[in-house]
N, C-alpha and C positions, 0 to 999 in steps of 0.2 A: 371722801376728801383726803383721808389719809392715804389711800392707795395712789391717788393721783399725785400727790407730793412724792411719795416712795418712787413711783415710776419715773418722775422727772429727775429725782436725784440719782437714781441708777442711770438714766439716760445721759445727764451731764458727765457723771463717772466715766462712762464708756467713751463719750466723745473725747474728753480730756486723754483717756489712754490711746485712742487712735492717733490723736495729734502728736503725742509723745513719741509713738512707734513710726511716724510717717517717714522720718529720715533715714530709716533702715531700708525702706522699700526700693528707692530708686537705686541703690547700690546693688540690690538683688536682680533688678530688671536690666541694669547696665551689664552685668556678667553674662546674661544671656545673649545680647546683641548689642554691638557698638553703635553709637549714634553718630550722625555725620561730622560733629565736632572732633570725636576721638578717630574717626576714620582719617580726617584731614590731618590731624596731628601725627598719626602714625604714619601717613604718606610724607609729610614733612621730614620726619626723622630719617625714613629710608631713603629720601632723594638724594641722589648723587649729582652734585653740581656739574660734574664732567660730562653728564648725559644730557644737559639741558637742551641741547639742539634737537633731541628726540621729540616728535610731536606728542602732545598730551592725548590720552585715550580717554576721551569723555566718559566711556562706559566704565572706567576704572578710576578716573580722577574724581576724588570726593567733592561734593558742592555743599558748602555751608556758609550762609549769609554772605558778607562781602569778602571774606578771607580768600575764598577761592578766586575771586576776581582779581584781587591784588596778586595772588601768585601767578596768574596768567599774565597780568601787566608786566610783572618783573621778568618773567621768562621771555616774554615777546622782546622787550626792550633789549635783554642781554642777546638774543639772536640777531637783532638789527644793529646794535651798536657796540656789541661786545661788553667786557667788564663782568665782574663778579658781584653779586647781591647777596652773599651768604649771610653778612651782617643783618641786612634787612629781613632775611627769612628767619633769623633767629629772633630778631625783635618781634616779628609777626607771630612766632609761636609762643612767645611770652603773653601777647595780647590774647591769643587764642586760648591759653590755659586760664587766664582771668575770666574770659567770656564764658569758658566751661563751667567755672565755679558758680558764676552769677546765674546761668541758666539752670544749673542743678538746684540752687535754692528756690528759684521761682517754680520748678516742677514739684519740689517737695511741698511747697505752699499749696499749689493747685490740687496735687494729688490728696493732700490732707483734706482739703475742701470736699472733694468728690467722695473720699472714704466716709466723711462725716454726713453728707447727704444721703449716701447709700446705707449708712448704719441707721439713720433715723426712718428710712423706708422700711428696712428689716424689722426694726423695733415695733413701729407703728402696726404693721401687719402681723408680726408675731402676737402682739397684745390683742389685735382685733379677732384673730382666729383662735387663740386661747380663750378669750372671753366667749366667743360663740359656742365653743365646745363645752364650756362649764355651765352656761345657762341655756334653758330650752327655749330660746327665741330666735326666730328667723327673720333677719333684717332684709328688707327689699334689696335684691341684687343690684338694681339701677343705683340705689344709693351708694353701694360699695364702689360700683364703678365710678360714680361721680367723684368720691374720695380718691380713688386711684388716678383719675384724670387730672384732679387738681394738684396732687403730688407730681405727676408727670409734667405739668405746666412748670412748676418750680424747677425740676431737673433740667428741662429742655431751655430755661432761661439762663442758667449757669454759664454755659459755654459762650452765649453771645455777649454776657456781661464781662466774662474773663477776656475775650477778644478785644472788646472795646476798650477797656481799661488798660490792656497791655499796649495796645496801639497808642493810646493817649499818652502814656507815660514814657514809652520807649522808642517809638517810631523815629523820632527827630534825633535821639540820642544815637541811634544806629548810623543815620546820615552824617553825623559829625565825626563818629568814629572812622567812618570809611575815608572821609576827607583827610583826617589827621594821620591815619596810618599810610595812605598813598603819598602824603607830603613828607612824611618822615622816611618812607623808604626810598623816594627818589631825590633826597636832599644832596646826594653825591653823583647823581646821574648827569652826563654832559648833554642836558637839553636847556633850552631857554625857560627862564621863569614862566613866561606865558604858556609853553607847552606843558610844563609840570602842573600849573593851576588848572589848565584845561583838562588834564587826565584826572586830576583829583576831583574835578567837578565842583569847584568853589562857587560856581554861577548859581548852584542850588542853595546857596545860604540864604538867598531872599525869600525861598519858601519856607524857612523855619521861623514859625511865630510863637513857639512855647516860651512864656515869659521867663522861666527859670533859666533858660538858655541863651536869652538874648545877650548877656553880657560876654559869653564865650563867643558867639557869633560876631559881635562887634570887634572883639580882640582879634579873632581870626581874619576879619576883613581888613584890619589896620596891619597885621602881619602880612598878608598877601599884598597889600600896597606898597609897604615898605621894600619887599622882596622885587617887585616890579621897578619901583622908582630908584632905589639905592643899590639893588643887587646884594650880594653877600649871603651868609648863611642865615637861614630861619629856623634851624634845628632846635635851639634852645626855647625859642618861643613856642614851637609845636610841642616840645616835651612838657613846657609848663601848662599848656592849654589841656595836654592829655591828663595831667594830674588834676586839674579843675574838673574835667568832665568825669573822671572817675569818681570824684567826690559827688557830683551832681547825679550821677547813676546811683550810687549807694542811697542817697536822700530820696530819689524817686522809688527806689525799691521799698524803702519804708512807707512811702505814700501809697504805694501799690498794696503793700501788706495791710495797712490800715483800711483801705477801700475794700480789700477781701474779707477782712473781719465784718465790716459793715454789710457787705453782700450776704455773708453766711447768716447774720443775725436776721437781716431782712426776710430771706428766703425761709428760714426756720420759723419766724414769727408769722409770716403770711400764708406759707403753703403746707408746712409740716405739722407745726403744733395745733393749728385749727382743724387739721384732718383728724388727729387724735381726739380733740375735744368734740368734733362733730359727732365722731362715732359713739363717744360717751353719751352724748346727748339723744342720739337715736337709740341707743341701748337703753337709756333709762325711759325714753318716751314709750317703747314697745313693751318694757315690763311694767309700767304704769297702766297701760291698757289692758294687761292681762289680769291686774289686780282687781 
């Protein structure tokens, strides 16, 4: 019993250490290869507005979320109607930097979860092989395979759960960000309000059903209706909605973090800790049969 408690204490300490060191790993990985967000930001920094009439080479133009699409919209409008949208590009870069920080935090959390799952597997099998080496007992190989398969099921469930909850919490937020950034970027473009709203895709607002975002959706609808009926600038309203959406995004991030903690505890308690206890039970059973 004491050995079990000692093992669990060591296991908890190692998990805590891995989680505390997780924030250092993304920076190491990023230095080896730039991600699409950094490539797009680098492209925007180097972009010369005087060369905007040159066609984009899609083999070299970075693709990242909706930001790349907005850049293409601005460049196409500039070629057709003239004008400079450098302020919009700078504003887009600010949003891209905020998005990078947000994605970095998400990756740290997810990577930490994977490391903890991997650590549990290593410790469990380290204990299994160590115990088998110390005692003169041969456990049926099929039983060990069943333990490995049970842990494998737990590991395979993790990416599906992460994908589901990420989509649940952030998919509609991404749609709203795209609309707001397009509206903000086209605020001074000599287009009719109907054309601007069409390019922004505000008709998709009816598809956003997430309860925590409904108040932003309703405000955006009212802003679009005023812009159509009364004209004038909607820039201040859009900037205000961006501030609200940023607050909601942070709140959703906290919800995602809590769900991730629940997922980790559930997987550990269902797939990993029982695997360890199952081996102890099998080992004790074989030892008793030899006595």
